N, C-alpha and C positions, 0 to 999 in steps of 0.2 A: 109649614112655618112661614110667618110673615117675614119677608126679606126685601132687600133692595138690590137690584143688579149692580155689579161693579162698573160696567161700561154701558153707557147709553148716550144717545145723540144730544149735542148741544141744541138749545132752542127747540125742544121737543114739540112745543106748540106755541108759536108766537101769539101774543095777546095784546091787542091795541091798547086796551085799558091799562094793562101793566106797563106798557111802554110809556104812556103818559105819566104814570106815577113815578117812574124811574128816570124821567127826562133830566132831572137835576144832576144826575151822575154821568151823563153822556158828554162826549167831546174830549178835547185835549186838556183834561183836568183829572185830579185824583178821582177814582171811580168806586165801583162796588161790584159785588157778585151776588146774584139772587137765585134762590132755589125755592120752588113750590113743589111739594110732594103731596100726592093724593093716592091713597091706597098703595103706597110704596113705589109709585111711578112718578117720574119727574114731568110735571106739566110745563114748568119753566125752569131753565137752568142755563144761565148765561152771565157774562160780565158786561160792565159798562165803564167807559172811561179808561184811565190808565192806572196800572199798579206801580209803575216807576216812571215818573215824569221825565227825568233826565235822559233816559234811554228810550222813551216813547214805547214802553211795553204795555200792551193791552191787558186789562183785567179779564179773566175768564173763570171757568168753573174749577180750574186747577190752581188758581192763585191762593196762596196761603196768607191769611191775615192774623195779626195778633188779636186774639179773641177778647182780651181784657176780662171783664168780670163774667163773661159767658164761660170762662175757665172754671168758675166755682162749681159747676155741676160735675166736673171731672174730679175735683178734689173731694167733693162729697161722696161721689161714687167710690173713690179709693178707700175712704173710711168705711163705707158700707161693705165693700169686699173684704176688708180685714175683719169686720164684725162677723160676716158670714163664715170666715175661716176660724172664728173663735179666738183670734189673736188679741182683740180688744173689744170693748163694749162702748156704745155711744153714751152710756151712763158713767163711764170712767171719769174721775176727776182729771182735769188737764194736768195737774201736778204729778199724777202717776207717771206721765210720759215726759213732762218738762219740769222736773223738780226744782230747777233753779228759779222758777217764778216765785214772787214773794207770797207771804202768807195770806195777803188780801185776796188772792186768786183761788184760795182753797175751795170755795164753793162753786167754782166754774167747772162745768162738765163739757165733754165733747159735744153733747147735744146743744148746749148753750152756744158753743162756737159755730155749729152748723146753722143755727137759726138766728144768729145775730142778737142773741139775748144775753151775752156774756158780761156786758158792761166794761169790757176792756177799752183802754184808751186808744185813740187812733194813732197809729205809728207815724203817719204823715205829719201830725202836729208835734211830734217829739223829735223829729229830725233837725239837725243843726241848719241854720240859715246864714249864709248860703251853704248848700250841700254840694260837696265835691264828690264826683264819682257816683256810684249807684249802690243803694242798699239792697241786701238780699234777705231771704227769709230768716236766716240766722241772725242777721242784723236787727230784724224786727224783734226777735226774742231778746237780744241784748238790750234794746231800748226798754222793753216791758219789764225786764228783770229789775230795773232801777225805780219803777213806779209803784208806790205803796198806796194806790188809790184806784177806784173804779168810778165809772160814770153813775152806776146804780147797782143795787144788789142783783146778783145773777138770777136770771129768769123772771125779773119783775117788769122789764121793759124791752122794747125793740129799738135797736140802733144799729144801722148797717155798719159792718166792721170788716175792713180789709185785714186788720190785725188778726182777727179770728182765723181767717182762711190761710194766712201765712203760717200761723201756729199749727193748723191742721196738716199742712204739707210736711212740717218738721215731725209731727207725730206719725205720719205715714212712714217717714224714713226710719224712725226709731223702732216702730212696731214691725216693719217689714225687713229691717236690717239691710236696706239698700237705698240708693239715692231716689228721691221722688221722681225725677224724670224717667229713670229706669223702671220703677214700679209701674208707672203709667204705661210705658211701652210694653212691658211684659204681660200686664194683667188686663189692660183695656185696649190699647191701640193695635197691637199685633194680633190678638185673638179676633178682633173685629175687622181686620184688614185695613185699618186706618194707617196706611203705610207712609203717608206724608204729614202726619200730625205729630207734634212733639212739644214738650216743655222746653223752651229755648234757653240755653245757657251760653253766654258768650265764650268762644273758644271751644265749644262742643260741636255737635253736628250742625251743619248749615240748614237753614230753612229753605226747602226747594220752592221755586216759583214764588219768592217772597214779595209781598206788597210792602212798600214803605209808607209811613204815615206823613200826612201833610196838614198844615193849618193855613187858613186864609189870613193874610197879613195886610189887608186893606186894598192892595193893588195887585197882589200876586200870591200864588201858593208857595209856602216855604216848607222845606223838609223839617218835620218835627217828629221824628220816628221814635226817639227814646227820651225818657225823663229820668230823674233820680230814683224813681220807684219802679221803673220798667223791668228790673231784674228780679223782682219778687215773683215767685212762681205760683204759690198756692192761691193767690187772689186774682191772678190775671195773666200768667205767663205762657199760655198755650197758643200755638199757631195751628190753624187748620184751614181746610178748604171745603167747598160744597160737596165734592165726591165723598170725602171722609165723613162729613157730618151727616150725610144721608145714611151711611152705615150706622153711625151712632144713633140716629133717630129710630132706625129699624130695631136696634137692640133694646130700645126702651119699651117695646111692646110685648116682649116675652122674657123668658128666664135664661136666655143664653149667657147673660153677664150677671145681672142682678136678680135675685129671687123675687117672688111675688111680694114677700114681706118687706124686702128692702125697697122695692119700687113704691110700695104703699107708703113707707116712711118718707121717701124722697118727695113724693107727690102730694102729701097731705099738708094742710095749713096748720103748722104748730103754733103760729103767732100771727097777729095782724100787723101788717106794715104800717108804720106811722111816719109822718113828716116827709113823704116822698111825692106827694101831689096826686096820688091815686089810691083807690081802695084795692087791697090785695092781701092775701095771706102769704106766708113764707114757709116753704118746706125745707129740704136739704139741697141748697143750691138752685132752687126754683121758686119763682113767684107764681101764685095761683090766683087768677082773676076769672070768676065765672067758670066757663068750661075750658079755659086756656091755661096751659103751663108755659111759662116764658121766663126769659132773663135777657137783660140788656148788658152791654159792656162798653165802657167808655174809658179811653186813655188818650194820652196826647197823640193826635193824628189818626185815631181809629174810633169808629162808632159802629156797634154791631147789635143784632138782636136775633133771637130764635123764639118763635111763637108756635106752639103746638095745640091743636084741637084734637085730643086723642079719640074722642067719641066719633069724630068724622074722619079719622085717619088722615088729617090734613096738617101740614107743617109748612111754615114760611121761614126761611133763613135769609137774612140780609146782612152782609158783611161789607164794611167800607173802610177805606184808608184816607179818611178826611175828618175834620172836626165838625162838619156841618153838611147836611141837615141831620137832625135826630131821626133815627130810623124806625122807632117803635110804631108810631102812628101810620107810617107808610106801610109797614108789614101788616098791620091790622086791615088797612084798606085793600091791600092785595089779597089777603086771606078771604075777605068778604066776597071777592069775585068768584071764589071757587067753592063756596059753601052752598049746601042744598037748602 
């Protein structure tokens, strides 16, 4: 069975070219953690810069970052697990599980939510301005319950939708009859040994080795760890680290978690991405470009990406607790160093 060892040395193979590409994250500034996996073995696994500036805490392979939209692959996996169980179908109308949504949503299915083809309005644009406090997944539903319009007929276009993934988290809760964070823990994180990964809820379990987010304010880095949307779980609320994500990556090569059929659904391009500046297809929580499966995640103070080359058994994961630079191109350049 293809697997990744739980414990392995930091900086398994220092690489000068990698260090040059990661130089922007070095020093007494918000940093990053980088993992390069080849055939299940870490070729690079280390941190750069700081995970907490105020206490001068170094970033490393154990640092937990808010994954932002990289979280969507876990939400999609939760839906696929429930489909495997026979509890729901991806063809289910969303109103089967969330009947309080208006009639205009009657044609939207779970598959439309997964592939950003639902036409649902963006909840961020529906929130009051200024917004006090934080909205949660249930708050997203409350906003959408009042909207009797869609951007387009379901299934006719692609439009990236955080609203869709917030609703998917609520559907997981209703179908599984347990809180979304607990379902993830019991069905994904715990079975895979991802013991430091969690969907973070304020007042719940603390995030171990937590990185805090920062943004450059012209002359200095300012703490920008939370926004009014940071408490929404389904679209971006998971924290994880390199060690745990190595285990996640390993599980995507075989059927220990998702069946062959489920993984084929997740990794197939159901729709072409439009309006995002690059050519790609979209699966279930994954973008597909050429021979890569990938997803980025951006939220206030964090920018992350995972890029997988499955045919080469190569993966690059770059997590950062800062608003700049954008990590996707850096990850591609790092990946190119290790390709045959």
